[in-house]
C-alpha atoms as a printed R data frame, in Angstrom:
    type eleno elety resid chain resno       x       y       z
1   ATOM     1    CA   MET     A     1   0.045  -0.124  -0.065
2   ATOM     2    CA   GLN     A     2   1.273   3.507  -1.086
3   ATOM     3    CA   PRO     A     3   1.147   5.734   2.144
4   ATOM     4    CA   ASN     A     4  -0.912   8.953   1.773
5   ATOM     5    CA   PRO     A     5   0.292  11.125   4.702
6   ATOM     6    CA   LEU     A     6  -2.345  13.829   3.972
7   ATOM     7    CA   LEU     A     7  -5.025  11.091   4.358
8   ATOM     8    CA   GLY     A     8  -3.394  10.201   7.584
9   ATOM     9    CA   VAL     A     9  -3.490  13.834   8.760
10  ATOM    10    CA   VAL     A    10  -7.321  13.579   8.295
11  ATOM    11    CA   PHE     A    11  -7.510  10.311  10.331
12  ATOM    12    CA   HIS     A    12  -5.607  11.802  13.051
13  ATOM    13    CA   TRP     A    13  -8.051  14.831  13.144
14  ATOM    14    CA   LEU     A    14 -10.843  12.226  13.357
15  ATOM    15    CA   GLY     A    15  -8.991  10.707  16.276
16  ATOM    16    CA   GLY     A    16  -8.556  14.155  17.910
17  ATOM    17    CA   LEU     A    17 -12.217  14.914  17.502
18  ATOM    18    CA   ALA     A    18 -13.163  11.638  19.209
19  ATOM    19    CA   SER     A    19 -10.530  12.050  22.046
20  ATOM    20    CA   GLY     A    20 -11.642  15.722  22.716
21  ATOM    21    CA   SER     A    21 -15.347  14.826  22.567
22  ATOM    22    CA   PHE     A    22 -15.406  11.902  24.786
23  ATOM    23    CA   TYR     A    23 -15.849  13.430  28.044
24  ATOM    24    CA   VAL     A    24 -19.061  15.299  26.915
25  ATOM    25    CA   PRO     A    25 -21.385  12.303  27.446
26  ATOM    26    CA   TYR     A    26 -20.055  12.038  30.991
27  ATOM    27    CA   LYS     A    27 -21.870  15.200  31.819
28  ATOM    28    CA   GLY     A    28 -24.956  13.236  31.683
29  ATOM    29    CA   VAL     A    29 -24.148  10.881  34.348
30  ATOM    30    CA   ARG     A    30 -25.903  11.461  37.523
31  ATOM    31    CA   LYS     A    31 -25.587  10.116  41.071
32  ATOM    32    CA   TRP     A    32 -22.429   7.985  40.398
33  ATOM    33    CA   SER     A    33 -18.780   8.699  41.675
34  ATOM    34    CA   TRP     A    34 -15.873   9.507  39.464
35  ATOM    35    CA   GLU     A    35 -14.330   6.042  40.013
36  ATOM    36    CA   THR     A    36 -17.757   4.385  39.180
37  ATOM    37    CA   PHE     A    37 -18.454   6.029  35.872
38  ATOM    38    CA   TRP     A    38 -14.656   6.270  34.801
39  ATOM    39    CA   LEU     A    39 -14.582   2.350  35.066
40  ATOM    40    CA   ALA     A    40 -17.927   1.865  33.544
41  ATOM    41    CA   GLY     A    41 -16.952   3.764  30.444
42  ATOM    42    CA   GLY     A    42 -13.509   2.249  30.558
43  ATOM    43    CA   LEU     A    43 -14.842  -1.276  29.916
44  ATOM    44    CA   PHE     A    44 -16.171  -0.082  26.688
45  ATOM    45    CA   SER     A    45 -12.918   1.939  26.010
46  ATOM    46    CA   TRP     A    46 -10.199  -0.552  26.917
47  ATOM    47    CA   LEU     A    47 -11.996  -3.830  26.530
48  ATOM    48    CA   ILE     A    48 -15.338  -4.122  24.680
49  ATOM    49    CA   CYS     A    49 -14.707  -1.733  21.644
50  ATOM    50    CA   PRO     A    50 -11.122  -2.794  21.073
51  ATOM    51    CA   TRP     A    51 -11.966  -6.422  20.791
52  ATOM    52    CA   ILE     A    52 -15.030  -6.004  18.794
53  ATOM    53    CA   GLY     A    53 -13.213  -3.814  16.340
54  ATOM    54    CA   ALA     A    54 -10.295  -6.092  16.011
55  ATOM    55    CA   PHE     A    55 -12.420  -9.246  15.555
56  ATOM    56    CA   VAL     A    56 -14.405  -7.660  12.851
57  ATOM    57    CA   LEU     A    57 -11.823  -5.543  10.896
58  ATOM    58    CA   SER     A    58  -8.719  -7.829  11.362
59  ATOM    59    CA   LYS     A    59  -7.863 -11.452  10.396
60  ATOM    60    CA   ASP     A    60  -7.289 -14.252  12.858
61  ATOM    61    CA   LEU     A    61  -7.062 -12.068  15.754
62  ATOM    62    CA   LEU     A    62  -6.448 -14.835  18.377
63  ATOM    63    CA   THR     A    63  -4.123 -16.673  16.030
64  ATOM    64    CA   VAL     A    64  -2.000 -13.453  15.577
65  ATOM    65    CA   LEU     A    65  -1.956 -12.904  19.319
66  ATOM    66    CA   HIS     A    66  -1.012 -16.592  20.078
67  ATOM    67    CA   GLU     A    67   1.765 -16.422  17.363
68  ATOM    68    CA   THR     A    68   3.268 -13.249  18.874
69  ATOM    69    CA   PRO     A    69   6.581 -13.709  20.611
70  ATOM    70    CA   ALA     A    70   6.071 -13.507  24.378
71  ATOM    71    CA   LYS     A    71   8.626 -10.584  24.743
72  ATOM    72    CA   THR     A    72   6.686  -8.559  22.285
73  ATOM    73    CA   PHE     A    73   3.392  -9.232  23.822
74  ATOM    74    CA   TRP     A    74   4.364  -8.284  27.344
75  ATOM    75    CA   MET     A    75   6.662  -5.293  26.366
76  ATOM    76    CA   THR     A    76   3.563  -3.903  24.509
77  ATOM    77    CA   TYR     A    77   1.257  -4.773  27.405
78  ATOM    78    CA   LEU     A    78   3.635  -3.067  29.813
79  ATOM    79    CA   MET     A    79   3.606   0.122  27.912
80  ATOM    80    CA   GLY     A    80  -0.156   0.209  27.989
81  ATOM    81    CA   ALA     A    81   0.135  -0.375  31.964
82  ATOM    82    CA   LEU     A    82   2.507   2.394  32.121
83  ATOM    83    CA   TRP     A    83   0.331   4.654  30.010
84  ATOM    84    CA   GLY     A    84  -2.636   4.061  32.573
85  ATOM    85    CA   PHE     A    85  -0.249   5.310  35.336
86  ATOM    86    CA   GLY     A    86   0.156   8.637  33.142
87  ATOM    87    CA   GLY     A    87  -3.521   9.138  32.785
88  ATOM    88    CA   LEU     A    88  -4.242   8.475  36.460
89  ATOM    89    CA   THR     A    89  -1.718  11.073  37.582
90  ATOM    90    CA   PHE     A    90  -2.952  13.566  34.989
91  ATOM    91    CA   GLY     A    91  -5.442  14.604  37.581
92  ATOM    92    CA   LEU     A    92  -2.749  15.646  40.138
93  ATOM    93    CA   THR     A    93  -1.298  17.810  37.462
94  ATOM    94    CA   MET     A    94  -4.789  19.601  37.322
95  ATOM    95    CA   ARG     A    95  -4.717  19.793  41.158
96  ATOM    96    CA   TYR     A    96  -1.511  21.633  41.472
97  ATOM    97    CA   LEU     A    97  -1.274  23.553  38.297
98  ATOM    98    CA   GLY     A    98  -4.813  24.193  37.182
99  ATOM    99    CA   MET     A    99  -6.548  22.936  34.199
100 ATOM   100    CA   SER     A   100  -5.142  25.019  31.420
101 ATOM   101    CA   LEU     A   101  -1.438  25.083  32.528
102 ATOM   102    CA   GLY     A   102  -1.475  21.456  33.797
103 ATOM   103    CA   MET     A   103  -2.941  20.207  30.356
104 ATOM   104    CA   ALA     A   104  -0.361  22.340  28.353
105 ATOM   105    CA   VAL     A   105   2.688  21.011  30.383
106 ATOM   106    CA   ALA     A   106   1.533  17.467  30.538
107 ATOM   107    CA   LEU     A   107   0.533  17.188  26.874
108 ATOM   108    CA   GLY     A   108   3.683  19.200  25.885
109 ATOM   109    CA   TYR     A   109   5.909  16.676  27.590
110 ATOM   110    CA   CYS     A   110   3.725  13.854  26.118
111 ATOM   111    CA   ALA     A   111   3.918  15.101  22.709
112 ATOM   112    CA   ALA     A   112   7.723  15.553  22.708
113 ATOM   113    CA   PHE     A   113   8.680  12.337  24.388
114 ATOM   114    CA   GLY     A   114   6.141  10.335  22.469
115 ATOM   115    CA   THR     A   115   7.427  11.715  19.104
116 ATOM   116    CA   LEU     A   116  11.033  12.207  19.550
117 ATOM   117    CA   VAL     A   117  12.221   9.350  21.743
118 ATOM   118    CA   PRO     A   118  11.339   6.319  19.425
119 ATOM   119    CA   PRO     A   119  13.665   7.720  16.452
120 ATOM   120    CA   ILE     A   120  16.418   8.655  19.114
121 ATOM   121    CA   VAL     A   121  16.353   5.117  20.561
122 ATOM   122    CA   LYS     A   122  16.229   3.505  17.225
123 ATOM   123    CA   GLY     A   123  19.258   5.805  16.071
124 ATOM   124    CA   GLU     A   124  17.185   7.199  13.373
125 ATOM   125    CA   PHE     A   125  16.927  10.733  14.523
126 ATOM   126    CA   ALA     A   126  19.907  12.304  12.478
127 ATOM   127    CA   ASP     A   127  19.026  10.521   9.226
128 ATOM   128    CA   LYS     A   128  15.059  10.724   9.376
129 ATOM   129    CA   LEU     A   129  14.756  14.152  10.942
130 ATOM   130    CA   LEU     A   130  18.011  16.046  10.163
131 ATOM   131    CA   ASN     A   131  18.398  14.433   6.926
132 ATOM   132    CA   HIS     A   132  22.151  13.714   7.352
133 ATOM   133    CA   SER     A   133  22.230  11.170   4.882
134 ATOM   134    CA   GLY     A   134  20.306  13.141   2.267
135 ATOM   135    CA   THR     A   135  17.660  10.416   1.910
136 ATOM   136    CA   SER     A   136  14.944  12.094   4.004
137 ATOM   137    CA   VAL     A   137  14.172  15.387   2.426
138 ATOM   138    CA   GLY     A   138  10.921  15.972   4.374
139 ATOM   139    CA   GLY     A   139  12.509  15.150   7.793
140 ATOM   140    CA   PRO     A   140  13.449  18.682   8.653
141 ATOM   141    CA   ILE     A   141   9.942  19.733   7.807
142 ATOM   142    CA   VAL     A   142   8.470  17.275  10.042
143 ATOM   143    CA   LEU     A   143  10.817  18.312  12.974
144 ATOM   144    CA   LEU     A   144   9.474  21.933  12.240
145 ATOM   145    CA   GLY     A   145   6.000  20.727  12.414
146 ATOM   146    CA   VAL     A   146   6.820  19.108  15.742
147 ATOM   147    CA   ALA     A   147   8.497  22.243  17.115
148 ATOM   148    CA   VAL     A   148   5.416  24.376  15.988
149 ATOM   149    CA   CYS     A   149   2.983  22.078  17.972
150 ATOM   150    CA   LEU     A   150   5.072  22.359  21.027
151 ATOM   151    CA   VAL     A   151   5.109  26.311  20.671
152 ATOM   152    CA   GLY     A   152   1.389  26.166  20.170
153 ATOM   153    CA   ILE     A   153   0.961  24.086  23.335
154 ATOM   154    CA   ALA     A   154   3.073  26.381  25.395
155 ATOM   155    CA   ILE     A   155   1.032  29.488  24.042
156 ATOM   156    CA   GLY     A   156  -2.133  27.526  24.986
157 ATOM   157    CA   GLY     A   157  -0.632  27.176  28.656
158 ATOM   158    CA   PHE     A   158   0.155  30.955  28.861
159 ATOM   159    CA   ALA     A   159  -3.371  31.712  27.718
160 ATOM   160    CA   GLY     A   160  -4.773  29.514  30.443
161 ATOM   161    CA   VAL     A   161  -2.847  31.181  33.091
162 ATOM   162    CA   ARG     A   162  -3.938  34.510  32.007
163 ATOM   163    CA   LYS     A   163  -7.500  33.434  31.887
164 ATOM   164    CA   GLU     A   164  -7.457  32.097  35.548
165 ATOM   165    CA   LYS     A   165  -5.839  35.368  36.708
166 ATOM   166    CA   GLU     A   166  -8.386  37.652  34.865
167 ATOM   167    CA   MET     A   167 -11.393  35.633  35.785
168 ATOM   168    CA   ALA     A   168 -10.389  35.697  39.450
169 ATOM   169    CA   GLY     A   169  -9.005  39.068  39.949
170 ATOM   170    CA   LYS     A   170  -6.119  37.507  41.930
171 ATOM   171    CA   ALA     A   171  -2.819  35.555  41.358
172 ATOM   172    CA   SER     A   172  -4.508  32.031  41.259
173 ATOM   173    CA   THR     A   173  -7.833  30.365  41.649
174 ATOM   174    CA   ILE     A   174  -6.118  27.097  42.374
175 ATOM   175    CA   ALA     A   175  -6.488  26.065  46.156
176 ATOM   176    CA   GLU     A   176  -3.560  23.919  46.109
177 ATOM   177    CA   PHE     A   177  -1.224  25.619  43.593
178 ATOM   178    CA   ASN     A   178   2.168  24.194  43.815
179 ATOM   179    CA   LEU     A   179   4.391  25.090  40.699
180 ATOM   180    CA   TRP     A   180   7.517  22.780  41.515
181 ATOM   181    CA   LYS     A   181   5.381  19.712  42.737
182 ATOM   182    CA   GLY     A   182   3.079  20.382  39.799
183 ATOM   183    CA   LEU     A   183   5.691  20.467  37.234
184 ATOM   184    CA   ALA     A   184   7.351  17.222  38.651
185 ATOM   185    CA   ILE     A   185   3.959  15.376  38.545
186 ATOM   186    CA   ALA     A   186   3.167  16.786  35.009
187 ATOM   187    CA   THR     A   187   6.599  15.603  33.796
188 ATOM   188    CA   PHE     A   188   5.974  11.989  35.256
189 ATOM   189    CA   SER     A   189   2.418  12.179  33.800
190 ATOM   190    CA   GLY     A   190   3.509  13.189  30.368
191 ATOM   191    CA   VAL     A   191   6.404  10.671  30.153
192 ATOM   192    CA   MET     A   192   3.996   7.834  31.286
193 ATOM   193    CA   SER     A   193   1.360   8.822  28.829
194 ATOM   194    CA   ALA     A   194   3.740   8.885  26.062
195 ATOM   195    CA   CYS     A   195   4.211   5.167  26.747
196 ATOM   196    CA   PHE     A   196   1.077   4.481  24.435
197 ATOM   197    CA   SER     A   197   3.207   5.616  21.615
198 ATOM   198    CA   PHE     A   198   5.971   3.374  22.595
199 ATOM   199    CA   GLY     A   199   3.548   0.624  22.813
200 ATOM   200    CA   PHE     A   200   3.128   0.963  19.051
201 ATOM   201    CA   GLN     A   201   6.727   0.714  18.637
202 ATOM   202    CA   TYR     A   202   7.067  -2.443  20.583
203 ATOM   203    CA   GLY     A   203   3.893  -3.833  18.900
204 ATOM   204    CA   GLY     A   204   5.401  -3.539  15.471
205 ATOM   205    CA   PRO     A   205   5.899  -7.444  15.034
206 ATOM   206    CA   ILE     A   206   2.059  -7.933  16.138
207 ATOM   207    CA   HIS     A   207   1.074  -5.509  13.208
208 ATOM   208    CA   ASP     A   208   3.412  -7.443  10.809
209 ATOM   209    CA   LEU     A   209   1.867 -10.512  11.835
210 ATOM   210    CA   SER     A   210  -1.560  -9.201  11.205
211 ATOM   211    CA   LEU     A   211  -0.664  -8.219   7.793
212 ATOM   212    CA   GLN     A   212   0.748 -11.667   7.053
213 ATOM   213    CA   HIS     A   213  -2.710 -12.996   7.900
214 ATOM   214    CA   GLY     A   214  -4.473 -10.852   5.305
215 ATOM   215    CA   THR     A   215  -5.595  -7.816   7.183
216 ATOM   216    CA   ASP     A   216  -6.116  -4.694   5.241
217 ATOM   217    CA   PRO     A   217  -2.841  -2.366   6.164
218 ATOM   218    CA   LYS     A   218  -5.423   0.332   7.493
219 ATOM   219    CA   PHE     A   219  -6.626  -2.011  10.246
220 ATOM   220    CA   ALA     A   220  -3.438  -3.918  10.900
221 ATOM   221    CA   GLY     A   221  -2.715  -1.909  13.917
222 ATOM   222    CA   LEU     A   222  -5.861  -2.963  15.821
223 ATOM   223    CA   PRO     A   223  -4.438  -6.096  17.273
224 ATOM   224    CA   VAL     A   224  -1.540  -3.786  18.792
225 ATOM   225    CA   VAL     A   225  -4.313  -1.376  20.215
226 ATOM   226    CA   VAL     A   226  -5.952  -4.411  22.013
227 ATOM   227    CA   THR     A   227  -2.680  -5.449  23.591
228 ATOM   228    CA   ILE     A   228  -1.738  -1.899  24.646
229 ATOM   229    CA   LEU     A   229  -5.276  -1.453  26.313
230 ATOM   230    CA   LEU     A   230  -5.070  -4.690  28.052
231 ATOM   231    CA   GLY     A   231  -2.442  -3.177  30.031
232 ATOM   232    CA   GLY     A   232  -4.217   0.213  30.468
233 ATOM   233    CA   LEU     A   233  -7.265  -1.819  31.563
234 ATOM   234    CA   THR     A   234  -5.236  -3.432  34.314
235 ATOM   235    CA   THR     A   235  -3.898   0.017  35.786
236 ATOM   236    CA   ASN     A   236  -7.290   1.715  35.598
237 ATOM   237    CA   PHE     A   237  -9.249  -1.180  36.878
238 ATOM   238    CA   LEU     A   238  -7.134  -1.760  39.967
239 ATOM   239    CA   TRP     A   239  -7.166   1.922  40.801
240 ATOM   240    CA   CYS     A   240 -10.826   2.309  40.391
241 ATOM   241    CA   VAL     A   241 -11.721  -0.718  42.365
242 ATOM   242    CA   LEU     A   242  -9.334   0.455  45.173
243 ATOM   243    CA   LEU     A   243 -11.361   3.872  45.023
244 ATOM   244    CA   ASN     A   244 -14.669   2.096  45.096
245 ATOM   245    CA   ILE     A   245 -13.504   0.171  48.282
246 ATOM   246    CA   LYS     A   246 -11.907   3.300  50.016
247 ATOM   247    CA   ASN     A   247 -15.075   5.614  49.234
248 ATOM   248    CA   GLY     A   248 -17.721   2.827  49.690
249 ATOM   249    CA   THR     A   249 -19.052   3.414  46.157
250 ATOM   250    CA   GLY     A   250 -18.853   0.049  44.679
251 ATOM   251    CA   TYR     A   251 -22.757  -0.602  45.118
252 ATOM   252    CA   GLN     A   252 -23.476   2.280  42.584
253 ATOM   253    CA   TYR     A   253 -23.033   0.160  39.274
254 ATOM   254    CA   LEU     A   254 -26.505  -1.613  39.716
255 ATOM   255    CA   ALA     A   255 -28.104   0.076  42.627
256 ATOM   256    CA   SER     A   256 -31.372   1.859  42.106
257 ATOM   257    CA   HIS     A   257 -30.602   4.543  44.737
258 ATOM   258    CA   VAL     A   258 -27.624   6.417  45.928
259 ATOM   259    CA   ARG     A   259 -26.525   6.869  49.496
260 ATOM   260    CA   GLU     A   260 -26.924  10.489  50.761
261 ATOM   261    CA   GLU     A   261 -23.194  11.089  51.248
262 ATOM   262    CA   HIS     A   262 -22.948  10.350  47.556
263 ATOM   263    CA   ALA     A   263 -25.870  12.046  46.138
264 ATOM   264    CA   HIS     A   264 -24.091  15.148  44.892
265 ATOM   265    CA   HIS     A   265 -21.615  13.004  42.539
266 ATOM   266    CA   GLY     A   266 -21.984  12.910  38.824
267 ATOM   267    CA   GLY     A   267 -20.545  13.600  35.538
268 ATOM   268    CA   THR     A   268 -19.907  17.278  36.151
269 ATOM   269    CA   GLY     A   269 -18.365  16.664  39.602
270 ATOM   270    CA   GLY     A   270 -14.807  16.039  40.333
271 ATOM   271    CA   GLY     A   271 -11.993  15.923  37.762
272 ATOM   272    CA   GLU     A   272 -11.251  13.584  34.936
273 ATOM   273    CA   HIS     A   273  -8.630  11.742  36.614
274 ATOM   274    CA   GLY     A   274  -9.688  11.939  40.275
275 ATOM   275    CA   PRO     A   275 -12.527  11.137  42.575
276 ATOM   276    CA   ALA     A   276 -15.443  13.578  42.925
277 ATOM   277    CA   ALA     A   277 -15.802  15.643  45.904
278 ATOM   278    CA   THR     A   278 -17.136  13.678  48.916
279 ATOM   279    CA   GLY     A   279 -18.603  16.315  50.876
280 ATOM   280    CA   ALA     A   280 -22.257  16.773  50.794
281 ATOM   281    CA   ALA     A   281 -23.669  20.163  49.655
282 ATOM   282    CA   ALA     A   282 -25.779  22.104  52.086
283 ATOM   283    CA   GLY     A   283 -29.264  20.641  52.708
284 ATOM   284    CA   THR     A   284 -30.576  17.038  52.342
285 ATOM   285    CA   PRO     A   285 -30.786  15.851  48.731
286 ATOM   286    CA   VAL     A   286 -34.449  14.871  47.866
287 ATOM   287    CA   ASP     A   287 -33.844  12.643  44.797
288 ATOM   288    CA   LEU     A   288 -31.678   9.833  45.520
289 ATOM   289    CA   LYS     A   289 -32.855   7.582  42.497
290 ATOM   290    CA   ILE     A   290 -29.951   6.703  40.152
291 ATOM   291    CA   PRO     A   291 -30.693   6.609  36.412
292 ATOM   292    CA   VAL     A   292 -28.992   3.299  36.046
293 ATOM   293    CA   LEU     A   293 -29.744   2.807  32.354
294 ATOM   294    CA   GLY     A   294 -29.134   6.376  31.501
295 ATOM   295    CA   ASN     A   295 -25.754   6.354  33.309
296 ATOM   296    CA   TRP     A   296 -24.657   3.168  31.508
297 ATOM   297    CA   CYS     A   297 -25.721   4.487  28.037
298 ATOM   298    CA   PHE     A   298 -23.735   7.679  28.674
299 ATOM   299    CA   CYS     A   299 -20.890   5.792  29.871
300 ATOM   300    CA   ALA     A   300 -21.085   3.443  26.785
301 ATOM   301    CA   LEU     A   301 -21.116   6.476  24.559
302 ATOM   302    CA   ALA     A   302 -18.141   7.969  26.116
303 ATOM   303    CA   GLY     A   303 -16.102   4.829  26.208
304 ATOM   304    CA   THR     A   304 -16.958   4.358  22.489
305 ATOM   305    CA   PHE     A   305 -15.806   7.921  21.662
306 ATOM   306    CA   TRP     A   306 -12.639   7.358  23.498
307 ATOM   307    CA   TYR     A   307 -11.809   4.107  21.684
308 ATOM   308    CA   PHE     A   308 -12.279   5.702  18.385
309 ATOM   309    CA   GLN     A   309  -9.332   8.040  19.004
310 ATOM   310    CA   PHE     A   310  -6.909   5.143  18.821
311 ATOM   311    CA   PHE     A   311  -9.001   3.318  15.911
312 ATOM   312    CA   PHE     A   312  -8.384   6.354  13.880
313 ATOM   313    CA   TYR     A   313  -4.867   6.847  15.121
314 ATOM   314    CA   GLN     A   314  -3.581   3.446  13.878
315 ATOM   315    CA   MET     A   315  -5.359   4.166  10.630
316 ATOM   316    CA   GLY     A   316  -3.518   7.532  10.480
317 ATOM   317    CA   GLU     A   317  -0.269   5.942  11.530
318 ATOM   318    CA   SER     A   318  -0.576   3.357   8.757
319 ATOM   319    CA   GLN     A   319  -0.352   6.300   6.159
320 ATOM   320    CA   MET     A   320   2.720   8.142   7.477
321 ATOM   321    CA   GLY     A   321   5.162   6.217   5.755
322 ATOM   322    CA   ASN     A   322   8.771   6.350   7.245
323 ATOM   323    CA   TYR     A   323   7.536   8.939   9.855
324 ATOM   324    CA   LYS     A   324   5.012   6.863  11.935
325 ATOM   325    CA   PHE     A   325   6.461   8.357  15.034
326 ATOM   326    CA   SER     A   326   5.110  11.758  14.007
327 ATOM   327    CA   SER     A   327   1.652  10.428  14.391
328 ATOM   328    CA   TRP     A   328   1.914  11.118  18.104
329 ATOM   329    CA   THR     A   329   2.365  14.785  17.668
330 ATOM   330    CA   LEU     A   330  -0.586  14.865  15.158
331 ATOM   331    CA   HIS     A   331  -2.790  13.177  17.687
332 ATOM   332    CA   MET     A   332  -1.652  15.484  20.667
333 ATOM   333    CA   ALA     A   333  -2.317  18.701  18.382
334 ATOM   334    CA   SER     A   334  -5.687  17.388  17.323
335 ATOM   335    CA   ILE     A   335  -6.837  16.529  20.791
336 ATOM   336    CA   ILE     A   336  -6.086  20.037  21.967
337 ATOM   337    CA   ILE     A   337  -7.571  21.523  18.948
338 ATOM   338    CA   PHE     A   338 -11.003  19.940  19.529
339 ATOM   339    CA   SER     A   339 -11.056  19.889  23.279
340 ATOM   340    CA   THR     A   340 -10.335  23.734  22.931
341 ATOM   341    CA   LEU     A   341 -13.130  24.062  20.632
342 ATOM   342    CA   TRP     A   342 -15.479  22.215  23.174
343 ATOM   343    CA   GLY     A   343 -14.311  24.712  25.812
344 ATOM   344    CA   ILE     A   344 -15.213  27.663  23.654
345 ATOM   345    CA   PHE     A   345 -18.665  26.076  22.782
346 ATOM   346    CA   PHE     A   346 -19.197  25.523  26.693
347 ATOM   347    CA   LYS     A   347 -18.105  29.125  27.168
348 ATOM   348    CA   GLU     A   348 -15.313  28.312  29.320
349 ATOM   349    CA   TRP     A   349 -13.274  31.300  27.981
350 ATOM   350    CA   LYS     A   350 -16.187  33.799  28.698
351 ATOM   351    CA   GLY     A   351 -14.846  36.623  30.815
352 ATOM   352    CA   ALA     A   352 -11.337  36.458  29.566
353 ATOM   353    CA   GLN     A   353  -9.600  39.581  28.195
354 ATOM   354    CA   PRO     A   354  -9.631  40.162  24.305
355 ATOM   355    CA   PHE     A   355  -5.700  39.570  24.125
356 ATOM   356    CA   THR     A   356  -6.204  36.054  26.119
357 ATOM   357    CA   LYS     A   357  -8.703  35.114  23.494
358 ATOM   358    CA   LYS     A   358  -6.523  35.995  20.773
359 ATOM   359    CA   LEU     A   359  -3.692  33.823  22.218
360 ATOM   360    CA   VAL     A   360  -6.185  30.897  22.074
361 ATOM   361    CA   VAL     A   361  -7.046  31.728  18.340
362 ATOM   362    CA   PHE     A   362  -3.198  31.814  17.616
363 ATOM   363    CA   MET     A   363  -2.673  28.697  19.497
364 ATOM   364    CA   LEU     A   364  -5.258  26.932  17.475
365 ATOM   365    CA   ALA     A   365  -3.680  28.310  14.273
366 ATOM   366    CA   LEU     A   366  -0.311  27.125  15.342
367 ATOM   367    CA   LEU     A   367  -1.692  23.578  16.030
368 ATOM   368    CA   VAL     A   368  -3.590  23.120  12.915
369 ATOM   369    CA   GLY     A   369  -0.661  24.466  10.970
370 ATOM   370    CA   SER     A   370   1.670  21.973  12.925
371 ATOM   371    CA   THR     A   371  -0.377  19.128  11.491
372 ATOM   372    CA   CYS     A   372  -0.474  20.383   8.039
373 ATOM   373    CA   ILE     A   373   3.341  20.932   8.123
374 ATOM   374    CA   ILE     A   374   3.891  17.357   9.391
375 ATOM   375    CA   GLY     A   375   1.725  16.064   6.818
376 ATOM   376    CA   TRP     A   376   3.682  18.083   4.065
377 ATOM   377    CA   GLY     A   377   6.833  16.766   5.307
378 ATOM   378    CA   ASN     A   378   5.699  13.224   5.260
379 ATOM   379    CA   LYS     A   379   4.289  13.683   1.733
380 ATOM   380    CA   LYS     A   380   7.492  15.197   0.483
381 ATOM   381    CA   SER     A   381   9.488  12.206   1.590
382 ATOM   382    CA   GLU     A   382   7.074   9.866   0.333
383 ATOM   383    CA   ASP     A   383   7.132  11.576  -3.153
384 ATOM   384    CA   ALA     A   384  10.874  11.551  -3.117
385 ATOM   385    CA   ALA     A   385  11.000   7.916  -2.248
386 ATOM   386    CA   ALA     A   386   8.613   7.066  -4.913
387 ATOM   387    CA   THR     A   387  10.492   9.202  -7.395
388 ATOM   388    CA   LEU     A   388  13.785   7.300  -6.324
389 ATOM   389    CA   LYS     A   389  11.958   3.848  -6.493
390 ATOM   390    CA   GLY     A   390  10.603   4.767 -10.019
391 ATOM   391    CA   ALA     A   391  14.116   5.642 -11.069
392 ATOM   392    CA   ALA     A   392  15.674   2.570  -9.709
393 ATOM   393    CA   ALA     A   393  13.005   0.492 -11.567
394 ATOM   394    CA   THR     A   394  13.795   2.316 -14.776
395 ATOM   395    CA   THR     A   395  17.391   1.530 -14.233
396 ATOM   396    CA   VAL     A   396  16.826  -2.002 -13.716
397 ATOM   397    CA   GLU     A   397  14.577  -2.376 -16.726
398 ATOM   398    CA   ALA     A   398  17.214  -0.607 -18.774
399 ATOM   399    CA   VAL     A   399  19.860  -3.027 -17.440
400 ATOM   400    CA   LYS     A   400  17.493  -5.945 -18.249
401 ATOM   401    CA   ASP     A   401  17.020  -4.774 -21.893
402 ATOM   402    CA   ALA     A   402  20.632  -4.115 -22.395
403 ATOM   403    CA   ALA     A   403  21.457  -7.644 -21.120
404 ATOM   404    CA   GLN     A   404  18.855  -9.069 -23.302
405 ATOM   405    CA   SER     A   405  20.172  -7.222 -26.366
406 ATOM   406    CA   ALA     A   406  23.836  -8.339 -25.497
407 ATOM   407    CA   THR     A   407  22.592 -11.779 -25.223
408 ATOM   408    CA   GLU     A   408  20.630 -11.782 -28.420
409 ATOM   409    CA   ALA     A   409  23.745 -10.251 -30.243
410 ATOM   410    CA   ALA     A   410  25.974 -12.874 -28.858
411 ATOM   411    CA   LYS     A   411  23.558 -15.552 -29.931
412 ATOM   412    CA   ASN     A   412  23.295 -14.202 -33.297
413 ATOM   413    CA   ALA     A   413  27.174 -14.076 -33.466
414 ATOM   414    CA   VAL     A   414  27.395 -17.623 -32.454
415 ATOM   415    CA   ASP     A   415  25.061 -18.691 -35.199
416 ATOM   416    CA   ALA     A   416  26.768 -16.815 -37.735
417 ATOM   417    CA   ILE     A   417  30.079 -18.473 -36.728
418 ATOM   418    CA   LYS     A   418  28.486 -21.914 -36.909
419 ATOM   419    CA   LYS     A   419  27.196 -21.144 -40.404
């Protein structure tokens, strides 16, 4: 299959749209604590949807996983488990740095490590990104796109800090703001979250086995996603169950009524990666009924949206040619673009000063531009490779024709001598 990097960018945009949108259905969850709805949605994100997708769209899934070397399988699984730690500590980043600055720092680290570490570890950085060998003409362009993305993320963080100051009228609205502790946790979270990208690197042999069994190249990464998410499921399952036990919320999954101390929990309470507040609001809640079916439906929808980010991610990666590692930057940029647009839709930037809003627009322009630059760099390299391949094929044909002509001439000469 001839890679099409521009189509890959579109796939990554679709993945970013899914990731930037997945948390919206959780806002409809009522009377469930964070750990309950996070695990309920996670069953669809990390278990049900990946296996359905891989069974339907890839060939011989169980055989492929059975034939996978043990080291490959367990290293890919481990990367998923480590990614799970990154997701769970993401909430602490928000706690100590605030939403805007915390997300910018954590995703900035995640984008940088997830994109640049694989070619560095493989010893390909100089050749593929700096074009030292002269065979990767699009490499410097891809590196420029990564740099533009990181600058855009930094500007987004700066805009977030300005918004928090402007809307509060004081230095910080974060009760537990701690810059150095927050930066340390954000570093850990960003590096661990980048392990999902490393999982795709370790899972390369699984991808190749899937191709050998006849899977369409666009879907050959689905068995890799299954393996990575088994690791992620392990980490998140254990953490959520521990919180269910600690907070006494394990009954909520099937219960028809919630206990009074948990009645104020729900999809709009608490952070994405931390339990909802445990203190009851003033007054005794009147309605303790849990909309069980509705909650499960919202969680299923959220979990399915979440899974689609990596469904489209592996499709996009399949189109990036020799620069598959650049997919991670495209993914991070797309997530921030669409999550910011949702923030604008929900009026999260209402009340910010005009200059701050201009910074947000500038950030979005840089991030969109970075995805286009990376796509252009990939396309330029693929075109050069195709031209080189075509020239080589032409040379081979010319050599064959010359050899055939020489053979015929020699044969004619021999025939003439015999006569």
